[in-house]
TIROVO-776565 format. One line per 2 residues: number of its first residue (from 1); their letters; for each residue y, x, z of N, C-alpha, C, O. Coordinates in steps of 0.1 Angstrom, whole numbers, always signed. Each point is the difference from the previous one (the first is absolute). Layout:
% residues N
NUM) A) Y,X,Z,Y,X,Z,Y,X,Z,Y,X,Z ~ ...;
% end
This chain:
% residues 115
1) XX) -285,+1330,+1370,+4,-13,+5,-13,-7,+5,-10,-1,-7 ~ +11,-4,+19,-12,-6,+6,-1,-15,-4,+11,-7,+0;
3) XX) -23,+2,-2,-2,-14,-5,-3,-9,+12,+2,-12,-1 ~ -8,+18,+12,-5,-9,+11,-13,-6,-3,-5,-8,+8;
5) XX) -2,+12,-19,-13,-5,-4,-11,+8,+6,+2,+12,+2 ~ -14,-17,-1,-11,+7,+5,-7,+7,-13,+0,-6,-10;
7) XX) -5,+18,+13,-7,+7,-11,+7,+13,-3,+8,+5,+8 ~ -12,+2,-19,-7,-6,-11,-15,+0,+1,-6,+7,+7;
9) XX) +1,-16,-15,-15,-2,-1,-3,+1,-15,+8,-4,-9 ~ -20,+8,+5,-5,+0,-14,+0,-14,-4,-5,-9,+7;
11) XX) +9,+6,-20,+0,-13,-6,-13,-2,-6,-2,+0,-13 ~ -8,-2,+21,-14,-2,-4,-5,-12,+9,+6,-3,+10;
13) XX) -18,-3,-14,-5,-10,+8,-3,+4,+14,+3,-7,+10 ~ -9,+20,-8,-3,+5,+13,+13,+3,+8,+0,-3,+12;
15) XX) +10,+8,-19,+13,+3,+6,+7,-12,+5,+5,-1,+11 ~ -6,-10,-19,+7,-13,+4,-8,-6,+12,+6,-4,+10;
17) XX) -19,+3,-12,-8,-6,+11,+0,+8,+13,-2,-6,+11 ~ +3,+19,-12,+1,+8,+12,+13,-2,+7,+1,+2,+12;
19) XX) +10,-5,-19,+13,-1,+6,+4,-14,+4,+5,-2,+11 ~ -9,-8,-19,+4,-14,+3,-13,-7,+4,-8,-3,-9;
21) XX) +7,-1,+21,-13,-6,+5,+0,-15,-1,-11,-5,+1 ~ +22,-1,-2,+0,-15,+1,+9,-5,-12,+7,+8,-6;
23) XX) -9,-21,+3,+9,-6,-10,+13,-2,+6,+1,-7,+11 ~ +9,+12,-17,+14,-2,+6,+10,+2,-11,-3,+6,-11;
25) XX) +15,-11,+13,+11,+2,-9,+7,+13,+3,-2,+6,+11 ~ +10,-1,-21,+7,+13,+2,+6,+5,-12,-1,-5,-11;
27) XX) +7,+17,+13,+6,+7,-11,-7,+13,-2,-7,+6,+9 ~ +9,+0,-21,-7,+12,-3,+9,+9,-10,+8,-5,-7;
29) XX) -12,+18,+7,+6,+9,-10,-11,+8,-6,-9,+4,+7 ~ +10,-3,-20,-10,+8,-8,+7,+13,-3,+12,+1,-3;
31) XX) -20,+10,+2,+6,+13,-4,-9,+11,+0,-12,-1,-1 ~ +17,+13,+2,-7,+13,+0,+6,+9,+10,+11,-2,+5;
33) XX) -19,+13,-2,+6,+10,+8,+5,+12,-9,-7,+4,-9 ~ +19,+1,+12,+6,+11,-8,-7,+13,+5,-9,+0,+8;
35) XX) +14,+11,-14,-5,+13,+4,+2,+4,+14,-8,+8,+6 ~ +18,-14,+1,+2,+3,+14,-7,-10,+9,+2,+0,+12;
37) XX) -10,-9,-18,-8,-9,+8,+8,-13,+5,-5,-8,+8 ~ +17,+6,-14,+8,-12,+3,-4,-11,-10,-3,+3,-11;
39) XX) +3,-15,+17,-4,-12,-8,+12,-4,-8,+11,-2,+5 ~ -13,+1,-18,+10,-5,-9,-3,-14,-5,-11,-2,-6;
41) XX) +20,-7,+9,-2,-14,-3,+2,-3,-15,+11,+4,-5 ~ -20,-10,-2,+1,-4,-14,+3,-15,-2,+6,-4,-9;
43) XX) -12,-3,+19,+1,-15,-1,-1,-6,+13,-7,+5,+9 ~ +14,-16,-6,-1,-8,+12,-4,-14,-3,+3,-5,-11;
45) XX) -10,-1,+20,-4,-14,-2,-3,-7,+13,+2,+6,+11 ~ -7,-18,-12,-4,-7,+12,-11,-10,-3,-3,-3,-12;
47) XX) -3,-2,+22,-10,-11,-1,+3,-9,+11,+1,+3,+12 ~ +2,-16,-16,+3,-10,+10,-12,-6,+7,+1,-8,+9;
49) XX) -13,+12,-14,-13,-6,+5,-10,+11,+4,-6,-1,+11 ~ +3,+10,-21,-12,+9,+2,+3,+14,-5,-2,+3,-12;
51) XX) +7,+5,+20,+4,+13,-4,-11,+9,-5,+2,+7,-10 ~ -14,-8,+16,-12,+7,-4,-3,-3,-15,-1,+9,-9;
53) XX) +1,-22,+6,-4,-5,-14,+11,+5,-10,-3,+5,-11 ~ +15,-6,+15,+11,+4,-9,-1,+15,-3,+2,+4,-12;
55) XX) -5,+4,+22,-2,+14,-3,-12,+3,-8,+0,+9,-8 ~ -11,-16,+10,-12,+2,-8,+3,-2,-15,-6,+6,-8;
57) XX) +14,-16,+5,+3,-3,-14,+9,+12,-6,+1,+0,-12 ~ +4,+9,+20,+8,+11,-5,-7,+13,+0,+5,+11,-4;
59) XX) -18,-11,+7,-8,+12,+0,+1,+6,-14,-2,-7,-10 ~ +5,+20,+9,+1,+7,-13,+14,+2,-5,+3,+7,-9;
61) XX) +7,-14,+16,+14,+1,-4,+8,+11,+6,+10,+5,-5 ~ -16,-1,+17,+7,+12,+8,-11,+6,+8,-11,-5,+2;
63) XX) +14,+17,+3,-10,+7,+8,+0,-5,+15,-11,+0,+6 ~ +22,-3,-1,+2,-4,+14,+7,-12,+2,+8,-5,-8;
65) XX) -9,-1,+20,+8,-11,+5,+4,+1,+14,-7,+7,+8 ~ +18,-13,-4,+4,-2,+14,+2,-15,+1,+2,-7,-9;
67) XX) -2,+3,+22,+1,-15,+2,+5,-3,+14,+1,+9,+8 ~ +4,-21,-6,+4,-5,+13,-3,-15,+0,+4,-7,-9;
69) XX) -11,+3,+20,-2,-15,+2,+13,-6,+4,+8,+7,+7 ~ -6,-19,-10,+12,-7,+4,-4,-14,+6,-9,-6,-4;
71) XX) +17,+2,+15,-4,-12,+7,+3,-13,-6,-5,-11,+4 ~ +14,+11,-14,+4,-13,-6,+2,+2,-15,+2,+11,-5;
73) XX) -1,-22,-3,+3,+0,-14,+14,+5,-2,+2,+8,-10 ~ +7,-12,+18,+14,+4,-1,+1,+15,+2,+7,+7,-8;
75) XX) -13,-1,+18,+0,+14,+3,-6,+8,-12,+4,+11,-3 ~ -15,-17,-2,-6,+7,-12,+10,+1,-12,+1,+11,-5;
77) XX) +5,-22,+2,+10,+0,-11,+12,+10,+3,+3,+8,-8 ~ +2,-9,+20,+11,+9,+4,-3,+15,+0,+8,+8,-4;
79) XX) -20,-5,+9,-5,+14,+0,-2,+5,-14,+3,+11,-3 ~ -8,-20,-6,-2,+4,-14,+14,+3,-6,+1,+10,-7;
81) XX) +9,-18,+9,+13,+2,-5,+6,+14,+6,+5,+7,-8 ~ -7,-5,+21,+5,+13,+6,-6,+11,-7,+7,+10,-3;
83) XX) -20,-10,+1,-7,+12,-7,+5,+2,-14,+2,+11,-4 ~ +0,-23,-3,+5,+1,-14,+14,+7,+0,+2,+9,-8;
85) XX) +7,-13,+17,+14,+6,+0,+0,+14,+5,+7,+8,-5 ~ -15,-5,+16,+0,+13,+6,-6,+11,-9,+6,+11,-1;
87) XX) -17,-14,-6,-7,+10,-8,+3,-1,-15,-4,+10,-7 ~ +9,-21,+2,+2,-2,-14,-12,+6,-9,+2,+9,-8;
89) XX) -14,-14,+11,-11,+6,-7,+0,-2,-15,+4,-11,-5 ~ -9,+21,-2,+1,-2,-15,-9,-10,-6,+2,-5,-11;
91) XX) -12,+0,+19,-9,-10,-5,+4,-14,+3,-6,-10,-4 ~ +18,+8,+10,+6,-13,+3,+13,-1,-8,+9,+7,+4;
93) XX) -9,-14,-15,+12,-2,-8,+8,-12,+4,+12,+0,-2 ~ -18,-10,+9,+6,-12,+3,+0,-2,+16,-9,+4,+6;
95) XX) +20,-11,-1,+0,-3,+14,-11,-9,+4,-5,-8,-8 ~ -1,+10,+20,-11,-9,+4,+4,-14,+0,+11,-4,+4;
97) XX) -21,-5,-9,+2,-14,+1,-1,-5,+14,-8,+5,+8 ~ +15,-15,-5,-2,-7,+13,-13,-9,-1,-3,-4,-12;
99) XX) -3,+1,+23,-12,-9,-1,+4,-14,-5,+11,-5,+3 ~ -19,-1,-12,+2,-13,-5,+2,-10,+12,-7,+1,+10;
101) XX) +17,-11,-12,+2,-9,+10,+9,+4,+11,+3,-7,+10 ~ +3,+19,-11,+9,+5,+10,+14,+1,-6,+2,+1,-12;
103) XX) +8,+0,+21,+14,+3,-5,+5,+13,+6,+12,+2,+2 ~ -22,+7,+2,+4,+12,+6,+8,+9,-10,-3,+0,-12;
105) XX) +12,+9,+18,+7,+9,-8,-3,+15,+5,-5,+1,+11 ~ +7,+8,-20,-3,+14,+4,+10,+4,+11,+12,-2,-1;
107) XX) -17,+9,+11,+9,+4,+11,+9,+11,-4,+9,+3,+7 ~ -12,+4,-18,+8,+12,-4,+11,-4,-10,+11,+4,+2;
109) XX) -15,-12,-12,+10,-3,-10,+3,-15,-2,+8,-4,-9 ~ -14,-4,+17,+1,-14,+0,-4,-7,-13,+4,-11,-3;
111) XX) -12,+19,-5,-5,-6,-13,-9,-12,+3,-8,+0,+9 ~ +10,-9,-18,-9,-12,+0,-7,+1,-14,+6,-3,-10;
113) XX) -18,+6,+11,-8,+2,-13,-13,-7,+1,-8,+2,+8 ~ +6,-10,-18,-13,-6,-2,-2,-2,-15,+7,-8,-6;
115) X) -16,+16,+1,-2,+0,-15,-11,-10,-3,-4,-2,-11;
% end
């Protein structure tokens, strides 16, 4: 199943800095490559402000990452929800939260979740 994300890249400082050149918002998937070289998603997430920094904080949790920049906060949230529903990653037990101060709902399940 295709994710539409760029990568995979090594989840290292050099891997992150080589892939993401500017401060931007976006979504990401963490995972590993299986024996056939396919990327297996273990966790999905997002950063509403600084994707590079968010990934740097996760160094050591997975071998690889994929990512996609998003043009708006709403698209970041909706893309995060889509990845969560499409791949059902084992590292994500709870539905993604919507950004604080918004009334957005998940485009897939219409969930309204803010913990």
